[in-house]
C-alpha positions in Angstrom: -14.8 -4.4 15.5 -14.5 -8.1 16.1 -13.5 -10.1 13.0 -12.6 -13.8 12.8 -12.0 -16.4 10.1 -12.3 -20.2 10.3 -11.3 -22.8 7.8 -13.9 -25.1 6.2 -14.2 -28.8 6.6 -11.9 -31.1 4.5 -14.4 -31.8 1.7 -14.6 -28.0 1.1 -11.0 -27.0 1.5 -10.2 -27.0 -2.2 -13.1 -24.7 -2.9 -13.4 -22.3 0.0 -10.7 -20.1 1.6 -12.6 -19.4 4.8 -15.8 -18.6 6.7 -15.8 -15.3 8.4 -17.8 -13.3 10.9 -17.7 -9.5 11.6 -19.4 -8.0 14.6 -19.4 -4.3 15.5 -18.5 -3.2 19.0 -19.6 -0.4 21.2 -17.3 2.4 20.0 -17.4 1.5 16.3 -18.8 3.9 13.7 -16.7 4.3 10.6 -15.8 3.0 7.1 -13.7 -0.2 6.8 -11.7 -0.7 3.7 -10.9 -4.1 2.1 -8.6 -4.8 -0.8 -9.2 -7.1 -3.8 -8.0 -10.7 -3.7 -9.7 -12.1 -6.8 -12.3 -14.1 -4.8 -16.1 -14.0 -4.9 -18.2 -14.5 -1.8 -21.5 -14.7 -0.2 -22.5 -12.7 2.9 -25.6 -12.7 5.1 -26.6 -9.7 7.2 -27.6 -10.7 10.7 -27.6 -7.1 12.1 -29.0 -3.7 11.2 -28.9 -2.5 7.6 -25.3 -2.3 6.5 -24.0 0.2 3.9 -21.3 -1.2 1.6 -19.8 -0.7 -1.9 -18.6 2.8 -0.9 -22.1 3.8 0.1 -23.9 2.5 -3.0 -25.6 -0.6 -1.5 -27.5 -1.2 1.8 -27.5 -4.9 2.8 -30.8 -5.6 4.7 -31.3 -7.8 7.7 -31.7 -11.5 7.1 -30.8 -11.4 3.4 -27.9 -13.0 1.6 -25.8 -11.2 -1.0 -23.4 -12.3 -3.7 -20.1 -10.3 -3.8 -18.2 -10.4 -7.1 -14.5 -10.4 -7.5 -13.1 -6.9 -6.9 -10.7 -4.9 -9.1 -10.3 -2.1 -6.6 -10.9 -1.4 -2.9 -14.3 -1.4 -1.3 -15.5 0.3 1.9 -18.4 -0.7 4.3 -19.7 1.2 7.2 -19.3 -0.7 10.5 -21.1 0.4 13.8 -22.0 -1.4 17.0 -25.1 -3.0 15.3 -23.2 -4.5 12.4 -23.2 -8.3 12.2 -22.2 -10.1 9.0 -21.4 -13.7 8.3 -19.7 -14.7 5.0 -18.1 -17.3 2.8 -14.9 -16.5 0.8 -14.7 -18.8 -2.1 -11.5 -19.6 -4.0 -11.4 -18.2 -7.5 -13.6 -20.2 -9.9 -15.1 -22.3 -7.0 -18.4 -20.4 -6.9 -19.6 -22.5 -9.9 -18.9 -25.7 -7.9 -21.9 -24.8 -5.8 -24.2 -22.6 -7.9 -25.3 -22.5 -11.5 -25.4 -18.7 -11.8 -25.0 -16.0 -14.4 -21.5 -15.4 -15.6 -19.5 -14.1 -12.6 -18.2 -11.3 -14.9 -21.7 -9.7 -14.4 -20.9 -9.6 -10.7 -17.5 -8.0 -11.0 -17.1 -5.2 -8.4 -20.7 -5.5 -7.3 -22.7 -6.7 -4.3 -26.1 -8.0 -5.3 -29.1 -9.5 -3.6 -28.9 -13.3 -3.9 -31.9 -15.5 -4.9 -33.9 -16.3 -1.8 -34.2 -20.0 -2.8 -30.4 -20.3 -2.8 -29.7 -18.2 0.3 -28.6 -19.1 3.8 -31.3 -19.6 6.4 -30.7 -16.8 9.0 -32.7 -18.7 11.6 -30.3 -21.7 11.4 -27.3 -19.4 11.6 -28.8 -18.1 14.9 -29.8 -21.6 16.2 -26.6 -23.5 15.2 -22.8 -23.0 15.2 -22.1 -20.9 12.1 -19.4 -23.1 10.8 -21.3 -26.3 11.3 -24.3 -24.9 9.4 -22.2 -23.5 6.5 -20.1 -26.6 6.2 -23.3 -28.8 5.9 -25.1 -26.4 3.6 -22.2 -26.2 1.1 -21.2 -29.8 1.2 -24.8 -30.7 0.2 -24.6 -28.2 -2.7 -21.2 -29.1 -4.0 -20.8 -30.2 -7.6 -17.7 -32.3 -7.9 -17.1 -31.9 -11.7 -13.6 -31.2 -12.7 -13.0 -27.5 -13.2 -10.9 -26.6 -16.2 -9.6 -23.4 -14.9 -7.6 -24.9 -12.0 -4.4 -25.2 -14.1 -4.8 -21.7 -15.4 -5.1 -20.3 -11.9 -2.1 -22.4 -10.7 0.1 -21.0 -13.5 -0.8 -17.4 -12.6 -0.1 -18.0 -8.9 3.2 -19.8 -9.7 4.3 -16.8 -11.8 3.0 -14.3 -9.2 0.8 -12.7 -11.8 3.6 -12.2 -14.4 2.4 -14.6 -17.2 0.9 -13.1 -20.3 -2.3 -14.4 -21.8 -0.3 -15.7 -24.7 1.9 -17.7 -22.3 -1.2 -19.0 -20.4 -2.8 -20.2 -23.6 0.3 -22.0 -24.8 1.0 -23.6 -21.4 -2.5 -25.0 -21.3 -3.0 -25.7 -25.0 -6.1 -23.7 -25.5 -6.8 -20.5 -27.4 -6.6 -17.0 -25.9 -10.3 -16.6 -26.6 -11.0 -19.7 -24.5 -8.8 -18.4 -21.7 -10.7 -15.1 -21.6 -14.1 -16.9 -21.7 -13.3 -19.4 -19.0 -12.0 -16.6 -16.7 -15.0 -14.3 -17.2 -17.5 -17.1 -16.6 -15.7 -18.8 -13.7 -13.8 -16.1 -11.9 -15.7 -13.0 -13.0 -12.5 -11.2 -14.1 -10.4 -11.2 -17.2 -7.1 -13.1 -16.9 -5.3 -9.8 -17.1 -7.4 -8.3 -14.2 -6.8 -11.4 -12.1 -3.1 -11.4 -12.8 -2.8 -7.8 -11.7 -4.5 -8.6 -8.4 -2.1 -11.6 -7.8 0.9 -9.4 -8.7 -0.4 -6.7 -6.3 -0.9 -9.2 -3.5 2.7 -10.4 -4.0 4.0 -6.8 -3.8 1.9 -6.0 -0.8 3.2 -9.0 1.1 6.8 -7.9 0.4 6.1 -4.3 1.4 4.4 -5.4 4.7 6.7 -8.2 5.7 10.2 -7.0 4.5 12.5 -7.2 7.6 14.9 -4.6 6.3 12.5 -2.2 4.4 13.5 -3.0 0.9 13.2 -0.2 -1.6 10.1 0.1 -3.7 12.2 -0.1 -6.8 13.6 -3.6 -5.8 10.1 -4.8 -5.0 8.7 -3.4 -8.2 11.3 -5.3 -10.3 10.8 -8.5 -8.4 7.1 -8.4 -8.9 7.2 -7.6 -12.6 6.4 -3.9 -12.6 8.3 -1.5 -14.9 9.6 0.7 -12.1 8.6 2.1 -8.7 6.3 4.6 -10.3 4.4 1.8 -12.0 4.1 0.0 -8.7 2.9 3.3 -6.9 0.2 3.8 -9.5 -1.1 0.3 -9.2 -1.2 0.4 -5.4 -3.0 3.7 -5.5 -5.5 2.4 -8.1 -6.3 -0.8 -6.2 -6.2 0.4 -2.6 -6.8 4.1 -2.8 -3.7 4.5 -0.6 0.0 5.4 -1.1 2.5 2.6 -0.3 3.6 4.4 2.8 0.1 4.0 4.3 -0.2 0.3 3.8 
């Protein structure tokens, strides 16, 4: 499997994490697992029908799909005829380009996108992918201020350890407003999103620790009650034990 990511142009860098392309290779033929990161996306299928969402969805050739923020792992079947191109939006940034249903309706789902809003597969073939995606999304971008930016920043700064009460007080809005803004703009509740950010923080420590720190130390640093709590969250989100990450 060949997978590569590229960064968007400067006007899009505050809204989009990356563009990506996945192409199957000759000996491919198995399930690939991805973990949640709190981000929605769009993906267009340029290859044969691709099975995703743990076997529940078949993405058809030439069509664009919206992928909601995930709360647990997702698997897609990749073989030599798989060819996908996608956009990974930053949390809440989807609404900067599309007026769509509440992203909470897309949570943990992959759904066929409106054809009138979709990418043009022929232009993706005829042009450089990045050039086409940059131009397409710059033309669609809505530059209105997004109220959720400060909420997201507070969660990231705390590595997912702020409560909803603390978030609402820090930003001088009610807990109900916090919940509504997250469901509409991110597609997750603030609690669900915080759990993902806390998991990503723990995952980074587990994978990069030079001297193999204990799970108990990592659990306490990342705001879990103990190593059992961390173990359960990792298994729930990834389907794997910490030792297999």
